[in-house]
C-alpha positions as CSV (number, residue, x, y, z in Angstrom):
1,M,117.6,38.1,66.2
2,L,116.0,39.8,63.2
3,K,112.6,41.6,63.5
4,A,109.7,41.4,61.1
5,M,106.7,43.7,60.5
6,L,103.4,42.2,59.2
7,V,101.1,44.4,57.1
8,D,97.6,43.4,55.8
9,D,94.3,45.2,55.9
10,D,92.6,41.9,56.8
11,V,93.1,41.5,60.6
12,P,92.6,37.7,60.6
13,V,95.3,37.3,57.9
14,V,97.8,39.1,60.3
15,D,96.7,36.8,63.1
16,Y,97.1,33.8,60.8
17,L,100.6,34.9,59.8
18,R,101.7,35.4,63.4
19,K,100.6,31.8,64.3
20,L,101.6,30.1,61.0
21,V,105.3,29.5,61.8
22,P,107.5,29.2,64.9
23,W,109.2,32.6,64.3
24,E,111.9,32.3,67.0
25,S,113.1,29.0,65.6
26,I,114.0,30.9,62.4
27,A,115.8,33.6,64.5
28,I,113.0,36.2,63.8
29,R,110.5,37.9,66.1
30,V,107.4,39.8,65.0
31,C,108.0,43.4,66.2
32,A,105.0,45.3,64.7
33,E,101.7,44.8,62.9
34,A,99.8,47.3,60.7
35,H,96.7,47.3,58.6
36,S,97.4,50.2,56.2
37,T,100.4,51.9,54.6
38,E,99.9,55.0,56.8
39,E,100.0,52.9,59.9
40,A,103.0,50.9,58.7
41,V,105.0,54.1,58.0
42,D,104.0,55.4,61.5
43,K,105.2,52.3,63.2
44,F,108.3,51.6,61.1
45,A,110.6,54.2,62.7
46,A,110.0,52.9,66.2
47,A,109.9,49.2,65.4
48,K,112.9,49.2,63.0
49,P,112.1,45.9,61.4
50,D,114.6,44.0,59.2
51,I,111.9,42.1,57.2
52,L,108.6,43.4,55.8
53,I,105.8,41.0,55.0
54,T,103.0,42.9,53.3
55,D,99.9,42.4,51.2
56,I,100.2,44.2,47.9
57,G,96.6,45.4,47.9
58,L,96.1,47.9,50.8
59,P,93.2,50.3,51.3
60,D,95.4,53.5,51.0
61,G,98.0,52.4,48.5
62,N,99.9,49.2,47.6
63,G,102.6,47.1,49.2
64,I,105.2,47.7,46.5
65,D,105.1,51.5,46.9
66,L,105.1,51.0,50.7
67,A,108.3,48.8,50.4
68,R,110.0,51.3,48.1
69,N,109.1,54.1,50.6
70,L,110.3,52.2,53.7
71,R,113.6,51.3,51.9
72,T,114.5,55.0,51.8
73,F,114.7,54.8,55.6
74,N,116.3,51.3,55.6
75,P,118.0,50.3,52.3
76,K,118.7,46.8,53.8
77,L,115.0,46.0,54.4
78,R,114.1,42.5,53.1
79,V,110.6,42.2,51.6
80,I,108.1,39.4,51.1
81,F,104.9,40.2,49.2
82,L,101.5,38.6,49.6
83,T,98.7,38.8,47.1
84,C,95.3,37.3,46.4
85,H,96.2,36.5,42.7
86,E,99.3,36.4,40.5
87,D,99.6,39.6,38.6
88,F,102.1,40.0,35.8
89,Q,102.8,43.7,36.5
90,Y,103.2,43.2,40.2
91,V,105.6,40.3,39.7
92,K,107.7,42.5,37.5
93,E,107.7,45.4,40.0
94,A,108.5,42.9,42.8
95,L,111.5,41.7,40.8
96,R,112.6,45.2,40.1
97,I,112.9,46.1,43.8
98,E,114.6,42.7,44.5
99,A,111.9,41.3,46.8
100,D,112.7,38.0,48.5
101,D,109.5,36.3,47.5
102,Y,106.0,36.8,46.0
103,I,103.4,34.5,47.6
104,V,99.8,34.0,46.4
105,K,97.7,33.7,49.5
106,D,95.9,30.6,48.2
107,E,99.3,28.9,48.2
108,L,100.3,30.2,51.7
109,N,101.3,27.4,54.1
110,P,103.8,27.0,57.0
111,E,106.4,25.4,54.7
112,K,106.1,28.1,52.0
113,L,106.3,31.0,54.5
114,A,109.2,29.4,56.4
115,E,111.1,28.9,53.1
116,S,110.5,32.6,52.2
117,L,111.7,33.8,55.6
118,K,114.8,31.7,55.5
119,K,115.6,33.1,52.1
120,A,115.2,36.6,53.4
121,V,117.4,35.9,56.4
122,S,120.1,34.5,54.2
123,R,120.0,37.5,51.9
124,F,120.0,39.8,54.8
125,D,123.2,38.2,56.1
126,D,124.8,38.2,52.6
127,E,123.9,41.9,52.3
128,Q,125.3,42.7,55.7
129,D,128.6,41.1,54.6
130,Q,128.5,42.9,51.3
131,L,127.9,46.3,52.9
132,E,130.7,45.7,55.4
133,R,133.0,45.0,52.5
134,I,132.2,48.0,50.5
135,A,131.3,50.5,53.2
136,Y,133.4,53.7,53.6
137,K,136.7,53.1,55.3
138,N,137.5,54.5,58.8
139,E,139.2,57.8,59.2
140,M,142.7,56.4,59.0
141,A,141.9,54.6,55.8
142,R,140.4,57.8,54.3
143,N,143.6,59.6,55.1
144,K,145.5,56.9,53.3
145,D,143.2,57.3,50.3
146,V,144.1,61.0,50.1
147,L,147.8,60.1,50.3
148,A,147.3,57.5,47.5
149,Q,145.6,60.2,45.3
150,Q,148.7,62.4,45.9
151,F,151.0,59.5,45.0
152,F,149.0,58.9,41.8
153,Q,149.4,62.5,40.9
154,E,153.2,62.1,41.5
155,L,153.2,59.1,39.2
156,S,151.3,61.0,36.5
157,H,153.9,63.8,36.4
158,G,156.9,61.4,36.3
159,G,160.0,62.0,38.4
160,D,162.8,60.2,40.2
161,S,162.1,56.4,40.2
162,S,163.7,55.8,43.6
163,A,161.7,58.6,45.2
164,M,158.5,57.2,43.8
165,L,159.3,53.7,45.0
166,E,160.0,55.0,48.5
167,H,156.8,57.0,48.5
168,G,154.8,53.9,47.5
169,A,156.5,51.8,50.1
170,R,155.3,54.2,52.8
171,L,151.8,53.5,51.6
172,G,152.3,49.7,51.6
173,I,152.8,49.5,47.8
174,Q,155.7,47.1,47.3
175,W,157.1,47.9,43.9
176,T,160.6,47.4,42.7
177,N,162.8,49.0,40.1
178,D,163.1,45.8,38.1
179,S,159.3,45.3,37.8
180,Q,157.2,45.7,34.7
181,F,153.9,47.7,34.9
182,A,150.6,47.7,33.1
183,L,147.9,50.3,33.4
184,A,144.1,50.2,33.0
185,I,141.1,52.4,33.7
186,C,137.9,51.0,35.0
187,H,135.1,53.4,34.0
188,L,131.6,52.9,35.4
189,D,129.0,53.3,32.7
190,K,127.3,56.6,33.3
191,G,124.2,55.4,31.4
192,D,123.8,52.5,33.9
193,L,124.4,54.9,36.8
194,S,121.7,57.2,35.6
195,E,119.2,54.3,35.3
196,V,120.0,52.4,38.5
197,Y,120.8,55.1,41.1
198,Q,119.6,58.5,42.2
199,R,122.1,61.1,41.2
200,D,123.0,62.0,44.8
201,R,124.3,58.4,45.3
202,T,126.6,58.1,42.3
203,E,129.7,59.3,44.2
204,L,129.0,56.6,46.9
205,V,128.7,54.0,44.2
206,R,132.0,55.0,42.6
207,Y,133.7,54.8,46.0
208,A,132.1,51.4,46.5
209,A,133.6,50.3,43.2
210,Y,137.0,51.4,44.4
211,N,136.6,49.4,47.6
212,I,135.6,46.3,45.6
213,A,138.6,46.7,43.3
214,S,140.9,47.1,46.4
215,E,139.5,43.9,47.9
216,L,139.9,41.9,44.7
217,A,143.4,43.2,44.2
218,T,144.7,42.0,47.5
219,D,146.5,38.9,46.1
220,K,146.6,40.0,42.4
221,K,149.6,42.4,42.5
222,V,147.3,45.2,41.3
223,T,147.0,48.6,43.0
224,P,143.7,50.5,42.4
225,F,143.8,54.3,42.7
226,Y,140.6,56.4,43.0
227,A,141.9,59.6,41.3
228,K,140.6,63.1,41.7
229,D,139.0,63.0,38.3
230,E,136.7,60.2,39.5
231,R,138.5,57.6,37.4
232,L,139.4,54.2,38.9
233,W,142.9,53.5,37.8
234,C,144.5,50.1,38.2
235,I,148.3,49.5,38.0
236,A,149.6,46.0,37.9
237,C,153.2,45.2,38.9
238,S,155.2,42.0,38.2
239,E,158.8,41.0,38.3
240,E,158.1,37.9,36.3
241,G,155.3,36.6,34.0
242,D,153.0,38.5,31.7
243,V,151.9,41.5,33.6
244,Q,149.4,42.5,30.8
245,A,147.7,39.1,31.0
246,G,147.4,39.3,34.8
247,L,145.8,42.7,34.6
248,L,143.4,41.6,31.9
249,E,142.3,38.6,34.1
250,F,141.8,41.0,37.0
251,G,139.8,43.4,34.8
252,I,137.4,40.6,33.7
253,R,136.8,39.6,37.3
254,L,136.4,43.2,38.5
255,R,133.7,43.9,35.8
256,E,131.8,40.8,36.7
257,T,131.9,41.6,40.4
258,L,130.9,45.3,39.9
259,F,127.9,44.2,37.8
260,T,126.9,41.5,40.4
261,Y,127.0,43.9,43.4
262,L,126.4,47.3,42.0
263,K,124.2,46.4,38.9
264,V,126.3,48.7,36.8
265,G,128.3,47.9,33.6
266,S,131.8,49.1,33.2
267,Y,134.6,49.5,30.7
268,F,138.2,48.2,31.4
269,I,140.6,50.1,29.1
270,M,144.2,48.9,29.1
271,T,147.5,50.1,27.7
272,E,148.8,48.1,24.8
273,E,152.3,47.5,26.2
274,A,154.0,47.0,29.6
275,C,156.3,49.7,30.9
276,S,158.9,50.5,33.5
277,I,158.3,52.7,36.6
278,S,160.2,55.5,34.9
279,E,157.7,55.3,32.0
280,L,154.5,55.3,34.1
281,G,153.9,59.0,33.7
282,S,154.0,58.9,29.9
283,S,151.8,55.8,30.0
284,I,149.2,57.5,32.1
285,L,149.1,60.4,29.6
286,E,148.8,57.9,26.8
287,M,146.0,56.1,28.5
288,K,144.0,59.4,28.8
289,K,144.3,59.8,25.1
290,R,142.8,56.3,24.6
291,Y,139.4,57.7,25.7
292,E,139.2,59.7,22.5
293,T,140.4,56.9,20.2
294,D,138.0,54.4,21.6
295,F,135.0,56.7,21.6
296,Y,133.4,55.2,18.5
297,T,133.9,51.6,19.6
298,V,130.5,49.8,19.3
299,N,129.8,47.9,22.5
300,R,126.9,45.9,21.0
301,S,125.9,42.5,19.6
302,V,126.8,41.7,16.0
303,D,123.2,42.2,14.7
304,E,122.8,45.5,16.5
305,T,126.2,46.7,15.2
306,R,125.1,45.9,11.6
307,A,121.9,47.8,12.1
308,L,123.8,50.7,13.6
309,W,126.1,51.0,10.6
310,S,123.5,50.3,8.0
311,S,123.8,52.9,5.2
312,I,121.0,55.3,4.8
313,E,121.8,57.9,2.2
314,N,123.0,61.3,3.5
315,E,122.1,60.3,7.0
316,E,125.4,61.8,8.3
317,N,124.2,65.2,7.0
318,R,120.9,65.0,8.8
319,M,122.1,65.2,12.4
320,D,120.6,68.7,13.1
321,T,117.3,67.7,11.4
322,L,117.1,64.5,13.6
323,A,118.0,66.5,16.7
324,V,115.2,69.0,16.0
325,K,112.7,66.2,15.4
326,W,113.8,64.6,18.7
327,M,113.1,67.9,20.5
328,E,109.7,68.2,18.8
329,A,108.8,64.6,20.0
330,L,109.9,65.5,23.5
331,H,107.7,68.6,23.4
332,S,104.7,66.6,22.3
333,A,105.5,63.9,24.8
334,N,105.6,61.3,21.9
335,E,107.9,58.7,23.4
336,S,108.0,56.4,20.3
337,F,109.1,59.3,18.1
338,A,111.6,60.5,20.6
339,H,113.3,57.0,20.7
340,I,113.1,56.7,16.9
341,Y,114.8,60.0,16.2
342,L,117.3,59.5,19.0
343,Y,118.4,56.1,17.7
344,N,118.8,57.5,14.2
345,L,120.7,60.5,15.5
346,E,123.1,58.0,17.2
347,K,123.6,56.2,13.8
348,A,124.2,59.5,12.1
349,M,126.9,60.5,14.6
350,Y,128.7,57.1,14.2
351,K,128.8,57.7,10.5
352,A,129.9,61.3,10.8
353,A,132.7,60.3,13.3
354,L,133.2,63.8,14.6
355,D,136.1,64.6,16.9
356,P,135.0,62.9,20.2
357,A,135.3,66.1,22.2
358,A,133.3,68.0,19.6
359,A,130.7,65.2,19.4
360,K,130.2,65.3,23.2
361,E,129.9,69.1,23.1
362,Q,127.3,68.8,20.3
363,L,125.3,66.4,22.4
364,V,125.4,68.7,25.4
365,C,124.2,71.6,23.2
366,W,121.3,69.6,21.8
367,V,120.2,68.5,25.3
368,Q,120.6,72.1,26.6
369,E,118.5,73.4,23.6
370,A,115.8,70.8,24.3
371,N,115.6,71.9,27.9
372,V,115.4,75.6,27.0
373,K,112.6,74.8,24.5
374,L,110.8,72.8,27.1
375,G,111.2,75.5,29.8
376,R,113.6,73.5,31.9
377,S,117.2,73.9,33.1
378,L,119.7,71.2,32.5
379,A,121.4,69.9,35.6
380,A,125.2,70.4,35.5
381,D,125.9,66.8,36.5
382,I,124.1,65.5,33.4
383,Q,126.3,67.8,31.2
384,E,129.3,66.5,33.0
385,D,128.3,62.9,32.6
386,I,128.0,63.3,28.9
387,R,131.4,65.1,28.7
388,K,133.0,62.3,30.7
389,S,131.5,59.5,28.6
390,V,134.1,57.1,27.1
391,R,131.8,55.6,24.4
392,L,129.2,57.3,22.2
393,D,126.6,54.7,23.0
394,E,127.2,55.5,26.7
395,A,126.5,59.2,26.1
396,F,123.3,58.3,24.2
397,R,122.0,56.1,27.0
398,I,122.4,59.0,29.4
399,I,120.2,61.0,26.9
400,R,117.7,58.1,26.6
401,W,117.4,58.2,30.4
402,F,116.8,62.0,30.2
403,T,114.2,61.3,27.4
404,K,112.3,58.8,29.5
405,V,112.3,60.9,32.6
406,F,111.1,64.0,30.8
407,V,108.4,62.1,28.8
408,S,107.1,60.4,32.0
409,E,106.8,63.8,33.7
410,A,105.4,65.7,30.7
411,A,103.0,63.1,29.1
412,T,99.3,63.7,29.6
413,H,97.7,60.2,29.5
414,Q,94.6,59.7,27.5
415,Q,91.6,58.0,29.2
416,D,92.2,54.7,27.4
417,E,95.8,54.7,28.8
418,K,94.5,55.3,32.3
419,T,92.1,52.4,32.1
420,M,94.4,50.1,30.2
421,N,95.4,46.8,31.7
422,P,98.7,47.4,33.5
423,D,100.3,44.3,31.9
424,L,99.5,45.6,28.4
425,K,100.7,49.1,29.4
426,A,104.1,47.6,30.4
427,I,104.3,45.6,27.1
428,N,103.5,48.8,25.1
429,L,106.1,50.7,27.0
430,F,108.7,48.1,26.0
431,I,107.7,48.3,22.4
432,R,107.8,52.2,22.4
433,E,111.3,52.2,23.9
434,N,112.6,49.6,21.5
435,I,110.5,50.5,18.4
436,Y,113.6,51.0,16.3
437,R,114.7,47.4,16.9
438,N,113.7,44.1,15.4
439,F,112.6,42.0,18.5
440,T,110.5,38.9,19.2
441,S,108.2,37.7,22.0
442,I,111.2,35.8,23.4
443,D,113.1,39.1,23.9
444,I,110.3,40.8,25.8
445,A,109.6,37.7,27.8
446,R,113.2,37.6,29.0
447,Q,113.1,41.4,29.7
448,L,110.0,40.8,31.9
449,H,111.4,37.6,33.5
450,L,108.7,35.4,32.1
451,N,108.7,32.0,30.3
452,P,108.4,32.7,26.6
453,S,105.7,30.1,25.9
454,Y,103.7,31.3,28.9
455,F,104.1,34.9,27.7
456,S,102.7,34.1,24.2
457,R,99.6,32.3,25.6
458,Y,99.1,35.1,28.2
459,F,99.3,37.8,25.5
460,K,96.9,36.1,23.1
461,K,94.4,35.7,26.0
462,L,94.9,39.4,27.0
463,T,94.5,41.0,23.6
464,G,92.9,38.4,21.3
465,I,95.8,38.6,18.8
466,N,99.4,37.2,18.8
467,F,102.3,39.3,19.8
468,T,103.9,39.6,16.4
469,D,100.7,41.2,14.9
470,H,100.5,43.5,17.9
471,V,104.1,44.8,17.3
472,H,103.4,45.2,13.6
473,L,100.3,47.2,14.3
474,F,102.2,49.4,16.7
475,K,105.0,50.0,14.2
476,I,102.7,50.5,11.2
477,E,100.8,53.3,13.1
478,E,104.2,55.0,13.7
479,A,105.1,54.4,10.0
480,K,101.9,56.1,8.9
481,R,102.9,59.2,10.9
482,L,106.5,59.1,9.7
483,L,105.5,58.8,6.0
484,T,103.6,62.1,6.3
485,E,106.8,63.9,7.1
486,K,108.3,65.8,4.1
487,G,111.4,64.2,2.7
488,E,110.9,60.8,4.4
489,T,111.0,57.8,2.1
490,A,109.5,54.3,2.6
491,E,113.1,52.9,2.7
492,N,114.2,55.3,5.4
493,V,111.1,54.7,7.5
494,S,111.5,50.9,7.2
495,Y,115.1,51.2,8.6
496,M,114.0,53.6,11.4
497,L,111.4,51.1,12.6
498,G,113.8,48.1,12.6
499,Y,112.8,46.5,9.3
500,S,116.1,45.5,7.6
501,D,114.3,44.7,4.3
502,R,112.4,47.4,2.6
503,A,110.3,44.9,0.6
504,Y,109.3,43.0,3.7
505,F,108.3,46.3,5.3
506,S,106.1,47.1,2.3
507,R,104.4,43.7,2.5
508,V,103.7,44.2,6.2
509,F,102.4,47.7,5.7
510,K,100.1,46.6,2.9
511,K,98.8,43.7,5.0
512,Y,97.5,46.1,7.7
513,V,96.8,49.3,5.7
514,A,95.7,47.7,2.4
515,V,98.0,50.0,0.3
516,S,101.7,50.2,-0.1
517,P,103.8,52.8,1.8
518,S,104.3,54.8,-1.4
519,E,100.6,54.7,-2.2
520,Y,99.8,55.8,1.3
521,K,102.1,58.7,1.2
522,Q,100.8,59.8,-2.3
523,R,97.2,59.5,-1.1
524,Y,98.0,61.6,2.0
525,Y,99.5,64.5,0.1
526,S,96.8,64.2,-2.6
527,E,94.1,64.6,0.1
528,R,96.0,67.5,1.6
529,M,96.1,69.3,-1.7
530,T,92.4,68.7,-2.2
531,D,91.7,70.1,1.3
532,D,93.9,73.1,0.6
533,G,92.4,73.7,-2.8
């Protein structure tokens, strides 16, 4: 039987919850009650609940922070939130920590609570099954994994085919001399790992990915290897049929499953041709070289790809300048500028197409330099993640994560930011992080898990203007700052802010500023000369 903890600063509400449903008929018993976050934390260790039902508004904190804190002690904890009113920011936070439900107290009734509890119980059971599937193997299995790593090393160096087949058979790998083989590497996206997991858990996540691959491969004639270089290698074997097609099908399913359970994207990189067992060693070496040749593959939508490759004169020669401006934006905690310059630096690197190893070293150098200028030291694992990236956009997402972390730590919020409506603050954060893109209210509504038509009405009610005007105002303020930079042209600024058409950018700018971008820039420098004179 599962155990539940009830938390609400209103004592009658806790009593009401306890009597609202027949708990034991749902296979749950109430094991603890608390009326503050401090009391809940104190009782949690002794009660060890499986389900937390908590009010969001508590006298010494909020229920979302409480749930996040308690999950550090029990990651499997299921959560149901109660609140007096529906709040956009709280709904978003509840979704982010994968709460089981979010109930407005005015809508609370026996049927609603029972439905939420049954959902929590179901998810708890599913998660138990999932954790059992991907948990660390027992000691014997771990020893087998070590032997499998040694076998993979043997395959990498080539050797006598009969000896390799015999070695594999001792590990339960039933290959034959007449089989055809195909190879692939499943690489977990390090940008996603940075955003989703704490760094001390990434090794566990990689091993979980290996266990998932091993489970999926049971009847697919595919053998996964978790190599010493942290790569997940997959070798398919077949005596008949298209071994390449079978491996590709496995790879598609593996990527979908990894994203479903681990919330992390991945790359599945395959050899172009099948080989014999005697050719496995050379094929493994060839596969390692593929990392370099695929480095500039753009893993984006068509529209984003066109924007990325849009030609801005001499941009490939501006990498150092853009990197310096990115560092300056970090130093001044200007998140919008930081994302703008970082995005344009990425475009410049695609155009320059440096040797991949040299490109990654250059990125590491820039991030190291930024840390030095900001009085920080760069963690070795961040450097290693950049160096092990298999795509340029993957490396840049690691750096974007670094940018967000640093700015969030370094920024000194102005008073209006402190008192700003939390919903509007979340929307402005999305705009700042995506200011270099062309996006609509539908994009942000999807990002925030809201109905697009509801979002538009809510935003107009919140600010008094429509969302499109708000975005333009936001971008035009940044455009005014960019235009004051020496050497920046209106055309370049329009591209940097996601306007694909310079003429359209000029019309929008003039609508909100009353003068054209060129006139604004000319007026700015004319006034500066007057002030200096």
